[in-house]
BAFI-3210 file (N, C-alpha, C; in Angstrom, 3 decimals, decimal comma, padded with zeros to 6 digits):
// residues 78
n [1|2|3|4|5|6|7|8|9|10|11|12|13|14|15|16|17|18|19|20|21|22|23|24|25|26|27|28|29|30|31|32|33|34|35|36|37|38|39|40|41|42|43|44|45|46|47|48|49|50|51|52|53|54|55|56|57|58|59|60|61|62|63|64|65|66|67|68|69|70|71|72|73|74|75|76|77|78]
n.u [030,671|028,905|030,342|028,701|025,901|024,750|025,433|021,574|020,856|022,341|021,312|019,354|015,964|016,151|019,142|017,876|017,901|020,551|022,600|023,016|022,035|019,469|016,007|013,682|011,497|012,427|012,208|014,502|014,665|016,254|015,155|016,149|014,564|013,334|011,767|009,303|009,944|011,730|011,747|012,309|013,765|016,687|017,552|017,241|017,218|014,529|011,061|008,674|006,161|007,446|007,758|005,689|004,312|005,337|004,314|001,741|003,624|004,986|006,963|008,804|008,449|010,427|012,796|013,353|013,572|015,091|017,409|017,901|018,220|020,470|022,621|022,625|023,676|022,304|021,222|021,273|023,531|023,174]
n.v [027,914|025,065|021,878|020,337|020,321|018,680|019,198|020,871|019,543|017,610|015,042|012,573|010,879|008,037|008,736|009,816|007,685|007,617|009,263|012,950|013,635|015,317|015,624|017,394|018,008|017,989|019,908|023,239|023,613|024,792|024,700|027,320|029,489|032,855|033,755|035,219|037,644|038,925|039,207|037,682|034,359|033,882|031,292|029,676|030,799|031,103|033,108|034,437|034,015|032,120|029,925|029,572|028,098|025,910|023,270|023,376|024,179|023,438|020,793|021,921|023,771|025,224|023,310|024,834|027,392|026,037|025,994|029,179|029,297|029,059|028,899|031,785|031,199|029,767|026,621|027,733|026,958|027,495]
n.w [003,469|005,100|005,371|006,030|005,308|003,005|-000,717|-001,802|-004,883|-004,558|-002,944|-003,997|-004,022|-003,396|-002,021|000,663|002,749|003,543|005,837|006,340|004,634|002,857|001,384|-000,771|000,506|003,117|005,816|006,478|009,032|012,288|015,101|015,376|016,030|014,818|014,108|015,288|015,855|013,912|010,305|008,793|009,373|011,957|012,716|010,177|007,633|006,180|005,509|006,809|006,417|004,423|006,376|007,741|005,916|004,624|004,555|002,965|000,481|-002,754|-004,371|-005,964|-004,682|-002,803|-003,608|-004,215|-002,377|-000,731|-002,372|-002,016|000,910|000,965|-000,596|000,945|003,213|005,021|006,150|009,656|013,176|015,844]
ca.u [029,568|029,632|030,344|027,906|024,899|025,989|023,859|020,808|020,542|022,844|020,065|018,608|015,085|017,131|019,844|016,819|018,332|021,935|023,208|023,422|021,391|018,036|015,666|013,428|010,267|011,930|012,209|015,668|014,438|017,188|014,883|016,467|012,662|012,912|010,058|008,172|010,783|012,318|010,580|013,858|014,962|017,845|017,944|016,679|016,721|013,072|010,379|007,662|006,056|007,564|008,089|003,957|003,488|005,761|003,926|001,237|004,876|004,963|008,658|009,372|008,741|010,987|013,577|013,790|013,694|016,231|018,258|017,766|018,903|021,843|023,177|022,750|024,873|022,130|020,352|022,623|023,135|024,285]
ca.v [027,015|024,492|021,231|019,407|019,896|018,341|020,054|020,027|018,638|015,883|014,760|012,001|010,256|006,846|008,561|010,245|007,345|008,711|010,610|013,872|013,274|016,403|016,625|019,508|018,370|018,484|021,730|023,476|024,207|023,957|024,938|028,553|030,193|034,325|034,263|036,045|039,036|038,872|038,775|035,986|033,458|033,709|029,750|028,804|031,407|031,456|034,278|034,169|033,203|030,230|028,334|028,802|027,178|024,657|022,070|023,900|023,992|022,066|020,834|022,999|025,702|023,560|022,872|026,918|027,953|025,785|026,750|030,184|029,920|027,723|030,755|032,898|030,253|028,656|026,568|027,705|025,849|027,571]
ca.w [003,430|005,763|004,518|007,350|004,634|001,531|-002,179|-001,845|-005,926|-004,256|-002,433|-004,561|-003,067|-002,436|-000,876|001,550|004,207|003,707|007,269|006,175|003,243|002,901|000,687|-001,031|001,859|004,300|006,595|006,803|010,532|012,859|015,897|016,216|015,300|015,406|012,999|015,821|015,912|012,272|009,143|008,265|010,641|011,792|011,598|009,136|006,551|005,426|005,599|008,197|005,530|003,797|007,455|008,213|004,626|003,941|004,385|001,556|-000,073|-003,709|-003,888|-006,787|-004,662|-001,559|-004,447|-004,779|-001,024|000,048|-002,722|-002,039|001,404|001,224|-001,241|002,436|004,027|006,276|007,821|010,529|014,054|017,489]
c.u [030,196|028,849|028,695|026,204|025,350|023,887|022,990|020,460|021,624|021,933|019,093|017,196|015,513|018,248|018,720|017,120|019,730|022,266|023,766|022,181|020,283|017,586|014,972|011,956|010,909|012,714|013,782|015,209|015,220|016,535|015,662|015,001|013,004|011,302|008,970|008,513|011,270|011,737|011,299|013,721|015,888|018,195|017,500|016,595|014,796|012,301|009,462|006,498|005,716|008,034|006,598|003,821|004,670|005,228|003,005|002,563|004,450|006,320|009,496|009,617|009,853|012,137|014,467|014,215|015,069|018,179|018,985|019,111|020,495|022,721|023,257|023,753|023,819|021,709|021,775|022,387|023,924|024,139]
c.v [025,301|022,570|019,445|019,179|019,822|019,192|019,597|019,212|016,974|014,643|013,701|011,809|008,982|007,689|009,893|010,022|007,945|009,851|011,933|014,278|014,428|015,552|017,441|019,070|018,101|019,579|021,437|023,708|024,048|024,354|026,260|029,519|031,978|034,971|035,273|037,548|039,383|038,201|037,594|035,494|033,282|032,301|029,528|029,204|031,559|031,860|033,069|033,732|031,842|029,442|028,411|028,026|026,595|023,910|021,398|024,301|023,125|021,765|020,001|024,405|025,223|024,260|024,220|027,708|027,526|026,148|027,518|030,417|029,365|028,638|031,477|032,329|029,687|027,419|026,856|027,156|026,970|029,608]
c.w [004,042|004,816|005,502|006,818|003,488|000,431|-001,658|-003,670|-005,642|-003,136|-003,006|-003,684|-002,792|-002,055|000,386|002,816|004,547|004,844|006,189|005,109|003,668|000,952|000,582|000,078|003,235|004,906|006,921|008,290|011,210|014,457|016,225|015,378|015,668|014,765|013,887|015,879|015,154|010,729|008,255|009,323|010,931|012,090|010,874|007,283|005,594|006,592|006,268|007,545|005,188|005,511|007,967|006,912|004,163|004,111|003,410|000,244|-001,419|-003,686|-005,046|-005,859|-003,258|-002,028|-003,893|-003,499|-000,283|-001,123|-002,913|-000,991|001,639|000,854|-000,373|002,983|005,470|006,006|009,215|012,330|015,010|016,706]
res [x|x|x|x|x|x|x|x|x|x|x|x|x|x|x|x|x|x|x|x|x|x|x|x|x|x|x|x|x|x|x|x|x|x|x|x|x|x|x|x|x|x|x|x|x|x|x|x|x|x|x|x|x|x|x|x|x|x|x|x|x|x|x|x|x|x|x|x|x|x|x|x|x|x|x|x|x|x]
***
């Protein structure tokens, strides 16, 4: 696992302004979208449904997605 993305649990709201800190509402998108052709995006690891509904998910749902994709080695850049 890359150190470029700190554990999502470590990102407190007060830390959101810190460089490299993520909050659950931050999208894991890395602009390598493949959901037009794949069920799971090769860049961020989200399903097509998660990508299209991201803005409608609750903070808890976003946190669950983040935890799952981080365990699977996403997001990937290049």
